[in-house]
N, CA, C and O atoms as a GROMACS GRO file, in nm:
protein
  340
    1MET      N    1  11.478  -6.263 -14.536
    1MET     CA    2  11.504  -6.417 -14.616
    1MET      C    3  11.505  -6.481 -14.427
    1MET      O    4  11.409  -6.558 -14.419
    2LYS      N    5  11.557  -6.474 -14.329
    2LYS     CA    6  11.594  -6.517 -14.225
    2LYS      C    7  11.411  -6.558 -14.170
    2LYS      O    8  11.392  -6.664 -14.110
    3HIS      N    9  11.336  -6.498 -14.189
    3HIS     CA   10  11.214  -6.528 -14.160
    3HIS      C   11  11.180  -6.632 -14.202
    3HIS      O   12  11.160  -6.730 -14.131
    4LYS      N   13  11.166  -6.628 -14.347
    4LYS     CA   14  11.062  -6.725 -14.444
    4LYS      C   15  11.163  -6.848 -14.367
    4LYS      O   16  11.100  -6.875 -14.265
    5VAL      N   17  11.267  -6.918 -14.370
    5VAL     CA   18  11.390  -7.004 -14.357
    5VAL      C   19  11.326  -6.998 -14.234
    5VAL      O   20  11.252  -7.097 -14.237
    6PHE      N   21  11.306  -6.934 -14.108
    6PHE     CA   22  11.273  -7.014 -14.003
    6PHE      C   23  11.121  -7.080 -13.978
    6PHE      O   24  11.098  -7.193 -13.936
    7CYS      N   25  10.987  -6.935 -14.032
    7CYS     CA   26  10.863  -7.017 -14.072
    7CYS      C   27  10.864  -7.182 -14.149
    7CYS      O   28  10.791  -7.277 -14.123
    8SER      N   29  10.999  -7.167 -14.272
    8SER     CA   30  10.982  -7.293 -14.297
    8SER      C   31  10.991  -7.472 -14.231
    8SER      O   32  10.919  -7.571 -14.248
    9ALA      N   33  11.133  -7.442 -14.142
    9ALA     CA   34  11.157  -7.506 -14.056
    9ALA      C   35  11.070  -7.528 -13.929
    9ALA      O   36  11.035  -7.614 -13.848
   10ALA      N   37  11.058  -7.408 -13.961
   10ALA     CA   38  10.864  -7.455 -13.838
   10ALA      C   39  10.781  -7.557 -13.838
   10ALA      O   40  10.766  -7.664 -13.778
   11CYS      N   41  10.728  -7.491 -13.927
   11CYS     CA   42  10.628  -7.560 -14.014
   11CYS      C   43  10.667  -7.744 -14.012
   11CYS      O   44  10.611  -7.835 -13.952
   12VAL      N   45  10.796  -7.742 -14.114
   12VAL     CA   46  10.845  -7.878 -14.119
   12VAL      C   47  10.784  -7.954 -13.959
   12VAL      O   48  10.700  -8.044 -13.943
   13CYS      N   49  10.860  -7.881 -13.864
   13CYS     CA   50  10.852  -7.917 -13.694
   13CYS      C   51  10.689  -8.024 -13.697
   13CYS      O   52  10.664  -8.144 -13.694
   14VAL      N   53  10.602  -7.882 -13.707
   14VAL     CA   54  10.481  -7.925 -13.674
   14VAL      C   55  10.439  -8.003 -13.776
   14VAL      O   56  10.356  -8.090 -13.753
   15LEU      N   57  10.483  -7.987 -13.889
   15LEU     CA   58  10.446  -8.119 -14.018
   15LEU      C   59  10.438  -8.268 -13.972
   15LEU      O   60  10.355  -8.357 -13.995
   16VAL      N   61  10.608  -8.262 -13.866
   16VAL     CA   62  10.681  -8.404 -13.850
   16VAL      C   63  10.593  -8.438 -13.738
   16VAL      O   64  10.546  -8.551 -13.726
   17ALA      N   65  10.565  -8.328 -13.644
   17ALA     CA   66  10.526  -8.395 -13.450
   17ALA      C   67  10.353  -8.402 -13.531
   17ALA      O   68  10.293  -8.468 -13.446
   18LEU      N   69  10.254  -8.373 -13.638
   18LEU     CA   70  10.133  -8.472 -13.680
   18LEU      C   71  10.130  -8.596 -13.677
   18LEU      O   72  10.057  -8.678 -13.622
   19SER      N   73  10.296  -8.608 -13.799
   19SER     CA   74  10.249  -8.731 -13.802
   19SER      C   75  10.288  -8.886 -13.801
   19SER      O   76  10.287  -8.984 -13.875
   20LEU      N   77  10.344  -8.821 -13.590
   20LEU     CA   78  10.376  -8.950 -13.497
   20LEU      C   79  10.268  -8.980 -13.449
   20LEU      O   80  10.184  -8.902 -13.404
   21PRO      N   81  10.262  -9.145 -13.459
   21PRO     CA   82  10.157  -9.166 -13.421
   21PRO      C   83  10.142  -9.167 -13.256
   21PRO      O   84  10.240  -9.170 -13.182
   22VAL      N   85  10.001  -9.165 -13.209
   22VAL     CA   86   9.977  -9.082 -13.098
   22VAL      C   87   9.996  -9.236 -12.994
   22VAL      O   88  10.021  -9.340 -13.054
   23ARG      N   89   9.985  -9.237 -12.872
   23ARG     CA   90   9.976  -9.406 -12.846
   23ARG      C   91   9.935  -9.352 -12.680
   23ARG      O   92   9.990  -9.265 -12.613
   24ALA      N   93   9.852  -9.415 -12.657
   24ALA     CA   94   9.803  -9.402 -12.541
   24ALA      C   95   9.890  -9.409 -12.461
   24ALA      O   96  10.004  -9.436 -12.496
   25GLY      N   97   9.851  -9.384 -12.306
   25GLY     CA   98   9.993  -9.355 -12.186
   25GLY      C   99   9.932  -9.425 -12.102
   25GLY      O  100   9.813  -9.454 -12.091
   26SER      N  101  10.069  -9.463 -12.010
   26SER     CA  102  10.057  -9.613 -11.981
   26SER      C  103   9.893  -9.654 -11.797
   26SER      O  104   9.843  -9.755 -11.747
   27ASN      N  105   9.882  -9.514 -11.775
   27ASN     CA  106   9.767  -9.567 -11.732
   27ASN      C  107   9.599  -9.473 -11.762
   27ASN      O  108   9.519  -9.415 -11.689
   28CYS      N  109   9.607  -9.496 -11.890
   28CYS     CA  110   9.452  -9.518 -11.958
   28CYS      C  111   9.412  -9.673 -11.974
   28CYS      O  112   9.455  -9.760 -12.050
   29SER      N  113   9.333  -9.675 -11.893
   29SER     CA  114   9.258  -9.763 -11.827
   29SER      C  115   9.083  -9.786 -11.904
   29SER      O  116   9.055  -9.683 -11.966
   30CYS      N  117   9.009  -9.856 -11.910
   30CYS     CA  118   8.858  -9.874 -11.887
   30CYS      C  119   8.860  -9.871 -11.728
   30CYS      O  120   8.955  -9.844 -11.654
   31ARG      N  121   8.703  -9.914 -11.693
   31ARG     CA  122   8.687  -9.875 -11.577
   31ARG      C  123   8.512  -9.960 -11.610
   31ARG      O  124   8.415  -9.912 -11.669
   32ALA      N  125   8.528 -10.089 -11.550
   32ALA     CA  126   8.394 -10.170 -11.585
   32ALA      C  127   8.360 -10.172 -11.388
   32ALA      O  128   8.462 -10.218 -11.335
   33ASP      N  129   8.279 -10.146 -11.306
   33ASP     CA  130   8.214 -10.344 -11.192
   33ASP      C  131   8.275 -10.281 -11.158
   33ASP      O  132   8.332 -10.391 -11.158
   34GLY      N  133   8.378 -10.159 -11.100
   34GLY     CA  134   8.504 -10.080 -11.022
   34GLY      C  135   8.654 -10.138 -10.991
   34GLY      O  136   8.735 -10.152 -10.899
   35ALA      N  137   8.638 -10.160 -11.118
   35ALA     CA  138   8.823 -10.259 -11.096
   35ALA      C  139   8.862 -10.155 -11.287
   35ALA      O  140   8.788 -10.093 -11.363
   36LYS      N  141   9.034 -10.193 -11.292
   36LYS     CA  142   9.062 -10.143 -11.460
   36LYS      C  143   9.058 -10.226 -11.472
   36LYS      O  144   9.059 -10.320 -11.393
   37PHE      N  145   9.045 -10.217 -11.656
   37PHE     CA  146   9.127 -10.231 -11.774
   37PHE      C  147   9.183 -10.182 -11.874
   37PHE      O  148   9.166 -10.075 -11.932
   38GLU      N  149   9.283 -10.305 -11.897
   38GLU     CA  150   9.370 -10.231 -11.990
   38GLU      C  151   9.342 -10.202 -12.167
   38GLU      O  152   9.226 -10.223 -12.131
   39VAL      N  153   9.338 -10.188 -12.242
   39VAL     CA  154   9.356 -10.149 -12.385
   39VAL      C  155   9.345 -10.237 -12.430
   39VAL      O  156   9.440 -10.314 -12.421
   40GLY      N  157   9.199 -10.291 -12.524
   40GLY     CA  158   9.193 -10.420 -12.610
   40GLY      C  159   9.170 -10.499 -12.572
   40GLY      O  160   9.183 -10.600 -12.641
   41VAL      N  161   9.109 -10.512 -12.412
   41VAL     CA  162   9.042 -10.648 -12.285
   41VAL      C  163   8.947 -10.652 -12.341
   41VAL      O  164   8.924 -10.541 -12.389
   42LEU      N  165   8.870 -10.725 -12.364
   42LEU     CA  166   8.668 -10.757 -12.342
   42LEU      C  167   8.676 -10.850 -12.253
   42LEU      O  168   8.755 -10.941 -12.229
   43ARG      N  169   8.574 -10.810 -12.208
   43ARG     CA  170   8.451 -10.853 -12.075
   43ARG      C  171   8.308 -10.785 -12.126
   43ARG      O  172   8.283 -10.723 -12.230
   44CYS      N  173   8.240 -10.813 -12.034
   44CYS     CA  174   8.126 -10.804 -12.038
   44CYS      C  175   8.084 -10.659 -11.942
   44CYS      O  176   8.114 -10.611 -11.833
   45VAL      N  177   8.003 -10.629 -12.050
   45VAL     CA  178   8.026 -10.482 -11.952
   45VAL      C  179   7.826 -10.401 -11.944
   45VAL      O  180   7.824 -10.300 -12.014
   46ARG      N  181   7.730 -10.420 -11.899
   46ARG     CA  182   7.601 -10.408 -11.922
   46ARG      C  183   7.554 -10.532 -12.026
   46ARG      O  184   7.480 -10.522 -12.123
   47GLY      N  185   7.603 -10.620 -11.987
   47GLY     CA  186   7.482 -10.717 -12.033
   47GLY      C  187   7.571 -10.782 -12.206
   47GLY      O  188   7.560 -10.886 -12.272
   48LYS      N  189   7.668 -10.636 -12.221
   48LYS     CA  190   7.721 -10.667 -12.347
   48LYS      C  191   7.835 -10.719 -12.369
   48LYS      O  192   7.894 -10.738 -12.263
   49LEU      N  193   7.905 -10.758 -12.474
   49LEU     CA  194   8.039 -10.755 -12.494
   49LEU      C  195   8.150 -10.684 -12.550
   49LEU      O  196   8.175 -10.683 -12.671
   50SER      N  197   8.216 -10.627 -12.466
   50SER     CA  198   8.273 -10.518 -12.539
   50SER      C  199   8.446 -10.518 -12.485
   50SER      O  200   8.501 -10.582 -12.396
   51ARG      N  201   8.505 -10.402 -12.596
   51ARG     CA  202   8.662 -10.443 -12.586
   51ARG      C  203   8.670 -10.274 -12.556
   51ARG      O  204   8.607 -10.179 -12.604
   52CYS      N  205   8.752 -10.281 -12.478
   52CYS     CA  206   8.798 -10.153 -12.353
   52CYS      C  207   8.856 -10.088 -12.567
   52CYS      O  208   8.855 -10.156 -12.670
   53ILE      N  209   8.891  -9.960 -12.551
   53ILE     CA  210   8.925  -9.927 -12.701
   53ILE      C  211   9.018  -9.752 -12.664
   53ILE      O  212   8.987  -9.674 -12.573
   54MET      N  213   9.091  -9.739 -12.730
   54MET     CA  214   9.137  -9.566 -12.707
   54MET      C  215   9.012  -9.534 -12.808
   54MET      O  216   8.997  -9.612 -12.902
   55PHE      N  217   8.905  -9.404 -12.793
   55PHE     CA  218   8.855  -9.321 -12.837
   55PHE      C  219   8.860  -9.173 -12.846
   55PHE      O  220   8.854  -9.101 -12.747
   56LEU      N  221   8.874  -9.113 -13.015
   56LEU     CA  222   8.982  -8.966 -12.961
   56LEU      C  223   9.010  -8.918 -12.844
   56LEU      O  224   8.937  -8.835 -12.789
   57ASN      N  225   9.157  -8.981 -12.773
   57ASN     CA  226   9.245  -8.940 -12.705
   57ASN      C  227   9.155  -9.018 -12.557
   57ASN      O  228   9.205  -9.000 -12.446
   58ASN      N  229   9.039  -9.091 -12.570
   58ASN     CA  230   9.024  -9.088 -12.435
   58ASN      C  231   8.994  -9.344 -12.403
   58ASN      O  232   8.947  -9.418 -12.489
   59PRO      N  233   9.021  -9.369 -12.327
   59PRO     CA  234   8.975  -9.516 -12.316
   59PRO      C  235   8.775  -9.544 -12.342
   59PRO      O  236   8.689  -9.458 -12.326
   60SER      N  237   8.761  -9.638 -12.371
   60SER     CA  238   8.557  -9.628 -12.360
   60SER      C  239   8.592  -9.731 -12.365
   60SER      O  240   8.706  -9.772 -12.384
   61TRP      N  241   8.464  -9.805 -12.343
   61TRP     CA  242   8.418  -9.922 -12.356
   61TRP      C  243   8.348  -9.939 -12.585
   61TRP      O  244   8.251  -9.874 -12.624
   62LYS      N  245   8.379  -9.975 -12.622
   62LYS     CA  246   8.295 -10.032 -12.800
   62LYS      C  247   8.253 -10.187 -12.789
   62LYS      O  248   8.328 -10.284 -12.798
   63VAL      N  249   8.073 -10.184 -12.763
   63VAL     CA  250   8.067 -10.288 -12.750
   63VAL      C  251   8.060 -10.349 -12.899
   63VAL      O  252   8.033 -10.296 -13.007
   64ILE      N  253   8.094 -10.483 -12.862
   64ILE     CA  254   8.130 -10.576 -12.957
   64ILE      C  255   8.012 -10.683 -12.996
   64ILE      O  256   7.968 -10.697 -13.110
   65ASP      N  257   7.994 -10.714 -12.949
   65ASP     CA  258   7.778 -10.825 -12.964
   65ASP      C  259   7.699 -10.760 -12.810
   65ASP      O  260   7.738 -10.738 -12.696
   66ASP      N  261   7.588 -10.748 -12.873
   66ASP     CA  262   7.469 -10.755 -12.740
   66ASP      C  263   7.480 -10.942 -12.627
   66ASP      O  264   7.453 -10.913 -12.510
   67GLN      N  265   7.491 -10.996 -12.632
   67GLN     CA  266   7.512 -11.067 -12.593
   67GLN      C  267   7.595 -11.114 -12.495
   67GLN      O  268   7.648 -11.003 -12.491
   68CYS      N  269   7.655 -11.175 -12.412
   68CYS     CA  270   7.775 -11.181 -12.349
   68CYS      C  271   7.782 -11.381 -12.379
   68CYS      O  272   7.686 -11.458 -12.380
   69PRO      N  273   7.897 -11.407 -12.394
   69PRO     CA  274   7.904 -11.558 -12.418
   69PRO      C  275   7.847 -11.617 -12.289
   69PRO      O  276   7.777 -11.545 -12.218
   70GLU      N  277   7.865 -11.709 -12.263
   70GLU     CA  278   7.735 -11.827 -12.138
   70GLU      C  279   7.829 -11.971 -12.141
   70GLU      O  280   7.813 -12.037 -12.244
   71ALA      N  281   7.910 -12.020 -12.057
   71ALA     CA  282   7.994 -12.135 -12.060
   71ALA      C  283   7.860 -12.167 -12.014
   71ALA      O  284   7.761 -12.112 -11.966
   72SER      N  285   7.939 -12.384 -12.080
   72SER     CA  286   7.754 -12.412 -12.078
   72SER      C  287   7.899 -12.594 -12.054
   72SER      O  288   8.012 -12.608 -12.100
   73LEU      N  289   7.808 -12.698 -11.958
   73LEU     CA  290   7.889 -12.801 -11.976
   73LEU      C  291   7.808 -12.906 -12.072
   73LEU      O  292   7.705 -12.853 -12.112
   74PRO      N  293   7.815 -12.958 -12.090
   74PRO     CA  294   7.727 -13.070 -12.221
   74PRO      C  295   7.667 -13.156 -12.133
   74PRO      O  296   7.684 -13.143 -12.012
   75PRO      N  297   7.620 -13.218 -12.166
   75PRO     CA  298   7.483 -13.303 -12.094
   75PRO      C  299   7.595 -13.439 -12.086
   75PRO      O  300   7.659 -13.468 -12.188
   76GLN      N  301   7.618 -13.536 -11.926
   76GLN     CA  302   7.671 -13.589 -11.881
   76GLN      C  303   7.584 -13.666 -11.960
   76GLN      O  304   7.481 -13.638 -12.021
   77LYS      N  305   7.680 -13.820 -11.939
   77LYS     CA  306   7.602 -13.913 -12.022
   77LYS      C  307   7.612 -14.059 -11.889
   77LYS      O  308   7.712 -14.128 -11.870
   78ALA      N  309   7.457 -14.075 -11.802
   78ALA     CA  310   7.386 -14.208 -11.739
   78ALA      C  311   7.551 -14.283 -11.780
   78ALA      O  312   7.621 -14.285 -11.881
   79GLU      N  313   7.564 -14.345 -11.621
   79GLU     CA  314   7.658 -14.448 -11.595
   79GLU      C  315   7.602 -14.526 -11.536
   79GLU      O  316   7.537 -14.483 -11.441
   80PRO      N  317   7.600 -14.702 -11.570
   80PRO     CA  318   7.562 -14.779 -11.516
   80PRO      C  319   7.598 -14.812 -11.372
   80PRO      O  320   7.701 -14.878 -11.362
   81PRO      N  321   7.536 -14.781 -11.255
   81PRO     CA  322   7.611 -14.808 -11.067
   81PRO      C  323   7.629 -14.891 -11.107
   81PRO      O  324   7.589 -14.988 -11.171
   82PHE      N  325   7.801 -14.781 -10.997
   82PHE     CA  326   7.948 -14.940 -10.966
   82PHE      C  327   7.839 -15.030 -10.851
   82PHE      O  328   7.750 -14.996 -10.774
   83CYS      N  329   7.915 -15.185 -10.896
   83CYS     CA  330   7.801 -15.301 -10.877
   83CYS      C  331   7.923 -15.339 -10.782
   83CYS      O  332   8.017 -15.263 -10.800
   84ARG      N  333   7.943 -15.420 -10.702
   84ARG     CA  334   8.092 -15.547 -10.638
   84ARG      C  335   8.059 -15.651 -10.684
   84ARG      O  336   7.974 -15.641 -10.773
   85ALA      N  337   8.092 -15.746 -10.661
   85ALA     CA  338   8.039 -15.889 -10.669
   85ALA      C  339   8.098 -15.992 -10.551
   85ALA      O  340   8.062 -16.109 -10.548
   0.00000   0.00000   0.00000
């Protein structure tokens, strides 16, 4: 009888432990270009927009888009030359 109670209690403990969410440790980070990046950060890696994620309990870059966004300025309006009267 004691053996059955012990096995039941052990099974419950294992099931509870397996159901708890696994969180990334504070030292988990992705690396690119010699720098560390926290989980969730977006970064251009090898010319592709990527997000640092946890995959199979390892930090990894997931490609979000095949191109990195580019910043550009809108065309400037030609201003008339400054004249003094």
